[in-house]
C-alpha positions in Angstrom: 0.0 0.0 0.0 2.8 2.4 0.9 4.5 1.5 -2.4 1.3 2.3 -4.3 1.1 5.7 -2.7 4.8 6.4 -3.3 4.2 5.6 -7.0 0.8 7.0 -7.5 -0.1 8.2 -11.0 0.4 11.9 -10.1 3.8 11.2 -8.6 4.9 9.0 -11.6 3.9 11.8 -13.9 6.0 14.3 -11.8 8.9 11.9 -11.9 8.7 11.6 -15.7 8.6 15.4 -16.0 11.6 15.7 -13.6 13.5 13.2 -15.8 12.6 15.2 -18.9 13.9 18.5 -17.4 17.1 16.7 -16.3 17.7 15.1 -19.7 16.9 18.2 -21.8 19.3 20.3 -19.9 22.1 17.8 -20.2 21.4 17.8 -24.0 21.4 21.5 -24.3 24.4 22.4 -22.1 26.7 19.5 -23.0 28.3 21.7 -25.7 29.6 23.9 -23.0 31.9 21.2 -21.7 32.7 19.8 -25.1 33.5 23.3 -26.5 37.2 23.1 -25.5 37.5 20.0 -27.7 35.4 21.0 -30.8 36.8 24.5 -30.7 40.3 23.1 -31.2 39.1 20.5 -33.7 37.3 23.0 -35.9 39.6 26.0 -35.3 36.9 28.3 -33.9 37.1 31.7 -32.1 35.2 32.4 -28.9 32.7 34.4 -30.9 32.1 31.4 -33.2 31.7 29.2 -30.2 29.2 31.7 -28.9 27.2 31.3 -32.1 27.2 27.5 -31.6 25.8 28.1 -28.1 23.1 30.5 -29.3 22.1 28.5 -32.4 19.9 26.4 -30.2 17.9 29.4 -29.1 16.7 30.7 -32.5 14.0 28.0 -33.1 13.7 27.6 -29.3 12.4 31.2 -29.2 9.9 30.6 -31.9 8.7 27.4 -30.5 8.1 28.7 -27.0 4.9 30.3 -28.2 4.0 27.8 -30.9 4.8 24.9 -28.6 2.8 26.3 -25.8 -0.2 26.6 -28.1 0.4 23.0 -29.3 0.4 21.8 -25.8 -2.8 23.6 -25.0 -4.4 22.5 -28.3 -3.3 18.9 -28.7 -2.1 17.9 -25.3 1.2 17.3 -23.7 1.4 13.6 -24.5 1.5 14.0 -28.3 3.5 17.3 -28.1 6.3 16.0 -25.9 6.6 12.7 -27.6 7.2 14.4 -31.0 9.6 16.9 -29.3 11.5 14.2 -27.6 12.1 12.3 -30.9 13.5 15.5 -32.5 15.8 16.5 -29.6 17.1 13.0 -29.2 18.0 12.7 -32.9 19.6 16.2 -32.8 21.8 15.2 -29.9 23.1 12.2 -31.8 23.7 14.3 -34.9 25.7 16.9 -32.9 28.3 14.1 -32.4 28.4 13.6 -36.1 29.1 17.2 -37.0 32.0 17.9 -39.4 32.5 21.6 -38.9 30.9 24.9 -37.8 28.0 24.7 -40.2 26.9 21.2 -39.4 27.4 21.8 -35.7 25.2 24.9 -35.8 22.5 23.0 -37.8 22.4 20.2 -35.2 22.0 22.8 -32.5 19.2 24.4 -34.4 17.4 21.1 -34.7 17.9 20.6 -30.9 16.2 24.0 -30.5 13.2 22.8 -32.6 12.9 19.7 -30.4 13.3 21.4 -27.0 11.4 24.6 -27.9 8.0 23.3 -26.9 9.1 21.1 -24.0 8.7 23.4 -21.0 5.5 25.1 -22.1 3.9 21.7 -22.9 5.2 20.4 -19.5 3.5 23.3 -17.8 0.3 22.3 -19.6 0.8 18.8 -18.1 1.5 20.2 -14.6 -1.6 22.4 -14.8 -3.7 19.3 -15.4 -1.9 17.0 -13.0 -1.0 19.4 -10.1 -3.1 20.8 -7.3 -3.1 24.6 -7.3 -1.5 24.8 -3.8 1.6 22.8 -5.1 2.3 24.8 -8.3 5.4 26.6 -6.9 6.8 23.3 -5.5 6.2 21.4 -8.7 7.8 24.1 -10.9 10.7 24.4 -8.5 11.4 20.7 -8.2 11.2 20.1 -12.0 13.5 23.0 -12.7 15.8 21.8 -9.9 16.2 18.6 -11.9 17.1 20.8 -14.9 19.8 22.4 -12.7 20.8 18.9 -11.5 21.4 18.2 -15.2 23.6 21.3 -15.3 25.4 20.0 -12.2 26.2 16.5 -13.6 26.8 17.6 -17.2 30.4 18.9 -16.8 31.9 15.9 -15.0 29.6 13.4 -17.0 30.6 14.8 -20.4 34.2 15.2 -19.4 34.2 11.5 -18.4 32.5 10.4 -21.6 34.9 12.6 -23.6 37.8 10.8 -22.0 36.2 7.4 -22.6 34.6 7.8 -26.1 35.6 11.3 -27.4 33.4 14.3 -27.5 31.6 12.9 -30.5 30.8 9.7 -28.7 29.5 11.5 -25.7 26.7 13.1 -27.8 25.7 9.8 -29.3 25.3 8.2 -25.9 23.3 11.1 -24.4 21.0 11.1 -27.5 20.3 7.4 -27.1 19.4 7.9 -23.5 16.8 10.6 -24.6 15.0 8.1 -26.8 14.3 5.9 -23.7 12.6 8.8 -22.0 10.4 9.3 -25.0 9.2 5.7 -25.0 8.3 5.9 -21.3 6.4 9.2 -21.6 4.3 8.0 -24.6 3.4 4.8 -22.9 2.5 6.2 -19.4 1.1 9.8 -19.7 -2.5 10.7 -20.4 -3.6 14.3 -21.2 -6.7 13.9 -19.1 -6.0 12.4 -15.6 -9.4 10.8 -15.6 -8.3 8.6 -18.5 -5.3 7.1 -16.6 -5.9 3.6 -15.4 -3.9 4.1 -12.1 -5.4 7.4 -11.0 -7.4 7.3 -7.7 -10.5 9.3 -6.8 -8.5 11.0 -4.0 -6.0 12.2 -6.5 -8.7 13.4 -8.9 -10.4 15.4 -6.1 -7.2 17.4 -5.5 -6.7 18.4 -9.2 -8.2 21.5 -10.8 -11.5 21.2 -12.7 -10.3 22.7 -16.0 -7.9 19.9 -16.7 -8.9 18.2 -20.0 -5.6 18.6 -21.8 -7.0 17.7 -25.2 -8.5 20.1 -27.7 -8.2 23.1 -25.3 -10.1 26.3 -25.7 -9.2 28.9 -28.4 -6.4 31.1 -27.2 -7.3 34.9 -26.8 -3.9 36.0 -28.1 -4.2 39.8 -27.8 -5.4 40.0 -24.2 -3.1 37.1 -23.1 0.0 38.8 -24.6 -1.0 42.1 -22.9 -1.2 40.3 -19.6 2.0 38.3 -20.0 4.5 40.9 -21.5 5.7 42.1 -18.1 6.4 38.5 -17.1 8.3 38.0 -20.3 10.4 41.1 -19.7 11.3 40.0 -16.2 12.2 36.5 -17.4 14.4 38.0 -20.2 16.4 39.7 -17.5 16.8 36.5 -15.6 17.5 34.5 -18.8 20.5 36.7 -19.7 22.4 35.5 -16.7 21.2 31.9 -17.0 22.5 31.6 -20.6 25.7 33.3 -19.8 26.3 30.7 -17.0 25.2 27.8 -19.2 27.3 28.8 -22.1 30.5 30.1 -20.6 31.1 28.9 -17.0 33.1 25.8 -18.0 35.3 27.8 -20.4 35.5 30.6 -17.8 37.3 28.3 -15.4 39.3 26.6 -18.1 40.6 29.7 -19.9 40.4 32.5 -17.3 41.8 30.5 -14.5 43.8 28.0 -16.6 42.3 24.8 -15.1 42.4 21.4 -16.9 39.3 19.7 -18.1 38.7 17.7 -14.9 39.2 20.7 -12.6 37.1 23.1 -14.6 34.3 20.5 -14.8 34.3 20.1 -11.0 34.2 23.8 -10.4 31.4 24.2 -13.0 29.5 21.4 -11.4 29.7 23.1 -8.0 28.3 26.4 -9.4 25.4 24.6 -11.1 24.6 22.6 -7.9 23.8 25.9 -6.2 21.1 26.2 -8.8 19.6 22.8 -7.8 19.3 24.1 -4.2 17.9 27.5 -5.3 15.2 25.9 -7.6 14.0 23.5 -4.9 14.0 26.0 -2.1 12.4 28.8 -4.2 9.4 26.7 -5.1 8.9 25.4 -1.5 9.2 28.9 0.0 6.9 30.4 -2.6 4.1 27.8 -1.8 4.7 28.2 2.0 4.3 32.0 1.7 1.1 31.5 -0.3 -0.3 29.2 2.4 0.8 31.6 5.1 -0.4 34.9 3.5 -2.8 33.9 0.8 -1.2 36.7 -1.2 0.3 35.9 -4.6 2.1 39.2 -4.7 4.2 38.2 -1.7 4.5 34.5 -2.7 5.4 35.1 -6.3 6.4 38.7 -7.1 8.3 39.5 -3.9 10.2 36.2 -4.1 11.3 37.1 -7.7 12.4 40.6 -6.6 14.5 39.2 -3.7 16.1 36.6 -5.8 17.1 38.9 -8.6 18.6 41.5 -6.3 20.4 38.9 -4.3 22.0 37.5 -7.6 23.1 41.0 -8.6 24.8 41.7 -5.3 26.4 38.3 -5.2 28.3 38.9 -8.5 29.8 42.3 -7.4 33.0 40.7 -5.9 33.8 39.2 -9.3 34.9 42.8 -10.3 37.3 43.1 -7.3 39.2 39.8 -7.1 40.6 36.9 -9.1 40.9 34.5 -6.2 39.6 31.2 -7.5 37.8 30.1 -4.4 36.1 33.5 -3.9 35.1 33.7 -7.6 33.6 30.2 -7.5 31.7 31.0 -4.3 30.3 34.3 -5.8 29.3 32.6 -9.0 27.6 29.8 -7.0 25.8 32.3 -4.7 24.7 34.4 -7.7 23.3 31.3 -9.4 21.5 30.2 -6.2 19.7 33.6 -5.9 18.8 33.7 -9.6 17.3 30.2 -9.3 15.2 31.1 -6.3 13.0 32.9 -8.8 12.3 29.9 -10.9 9.5 28.3 -8.8 7.5 31.5 -8.4 8.2 32.6 -12.0 6.9 29.4 -13.6 3.9 29.3 -11.3 2.8 32.8 -12.4 1.5 31.6 -15.8 -0.6 29.0 -14.1 -1.8 31.6 -11.6 -2.7 34.1 -14.2 -4.2 31.9 -16.9 -4.5 28.2 -15.9 -6.7 27.3 -18.9 -4.0 28.7 -21.2 -1.0 27.7 -19.1 1.0 26.2 -22.0 0.6 29.3 -24.1 1.2 31.7 -21.2 4.3 29.9 -20.1 5.5 29.8 -23.7 5.1 33.6 -23.9 7.1 34.0 -20.6 9.9 31.6 -21.6 10.2 33.5 -25.0 12.0 36.1 -22.9 14.6 33.6 -21.7 14.9 32.2 -25.3 15.6 35.7 -26.7 18.3 36.1 -24.0 19.7 32.7 -25.0 20.3 34.1 -28.6 22.0 37.3 -27.5 23.8 36.6 -24.2 26.3 33.9 -25.3 27.3 35.8 -28.5 27.7 39.1 -26.6 29.7 37.3 -23.9 32.0 35.7 -26.5 32.4 38.9 -28.4 33.4 40.9 -25.2 35.9 38.2 -24.3 37.4 38.2 -27.8 37.5 42.0 -27.8 39.0 42.6 -24.3 40.4 39.2 -23.1 38.5 39.9 -19.9 36.2 37.0 -18.8 34.7 39.1 -16.0 33.2 41.9 -18.0 30.2 40.0 -19.4 28.9 39.7 -15.8 28.4 43.4 -15.5 25.5 43.2 -18.0 24.1 40.4 -15.9 24.1 42.5 -12.7 22.4 45.4 -14.5 19.7 43.3 -16.0 19.0 41.6 -12.7 18.3 45.0 -11.2 16.2 46.0 -14.1 14.2 42.8 -13.8 13.6 43.4 -10.1 12.4 47.0 -10.9 9.9 45.6 -13.5 8.6 42.8 -11.4 5.8 44.8 -9.8 4.2 45.0 -13.3 3.5 41.3 -13.0 0.0 40.7 -11.5 -0.2 37.0 -10.4 -3.0 37.9 -8.0 -5.2 39.0 -10.9 -6.7 36.0 -12.8 -6.8 36.3 -16.5 -10.3 37.1 -17.9 -10.9 36.1 -21.5 -12.6 39.4 -22.4 -10.0 41.6 -20.8 -7.7 43.9 -22.8 
């Protein structure tokens, strides 16, 4: 009986989503660790490597919104199955690249595959999660994404030593195919259709949850409600993608560490994000239960996290001590990730019936940052030789994001006719 409760249908769905976040982040950030190898093989500059990092984000940006709509319209089961097949194949093809062009094309394909994943997953969470647990579920799934960040540097480094950087992508791509099979076989868009769902679980779920053939999206009013959320998430995303793209190279080239040491330091920084994601979602839901005020539980959590991240990065401008630098980067990432649980709960708070589309609109901000941030970072490094300067932009945008956060209105439910 205890085993049945531990592996209830809602928990298994959550486990599958956590695994998806974990795997997708390994597949999108593995190039950061492999960059030192393929940069040398293909004779690339830091700016060109930045383009490799950002190539993923061009289709990723477009498919945030399209993918969110697909998740709302056709359900998360079909959407994520197709997405998974694409991103798994793209990961394998990355290992077969023969130069800059084919490497970029493989990353573009990965962006197509992963573009719809998080909005469609939010559609699934909206159907399978009690409203009181939205912050926690978003926090724990994103903490698994950061766990993917944490394990990727040492994992890819070990695979590179064992089977080369090319072989590492092939192995990781094959692992992604196994997740696709599990998701397609187990998940149901409507929890009521699942053979293992219990009446107790169904009673806790929201009433709008039929994830198939969702209502027509009121685009204009929804965009008007979500643009402040998108803006704030762009400010956060700038720092996220600077970290994901350049942290391994930062330790390897700025502090002259070997592959193993830079991977370990990078993993330590990314582990701080695991803690931040988990804690942010739990604290946000706790504040909501304690105050019943979404402004405190969501908006104020975001403001505190962004300001804390900006302040944590200031010492980078004052010292080159490796331990101090690593601690500051870790603390900055921790505070930035505190915002994730409340930020991803906001689309569900504002527009639960359109949560896939709303979260896609929000994540488009981070996707846009993913296009610009790695390239600007690489260009600054090539121009100045200074690996610290890109973080000045991160600090500024964190402050701007905190200043714009009051424009978000999670306490005001979206009305179809508003605008």
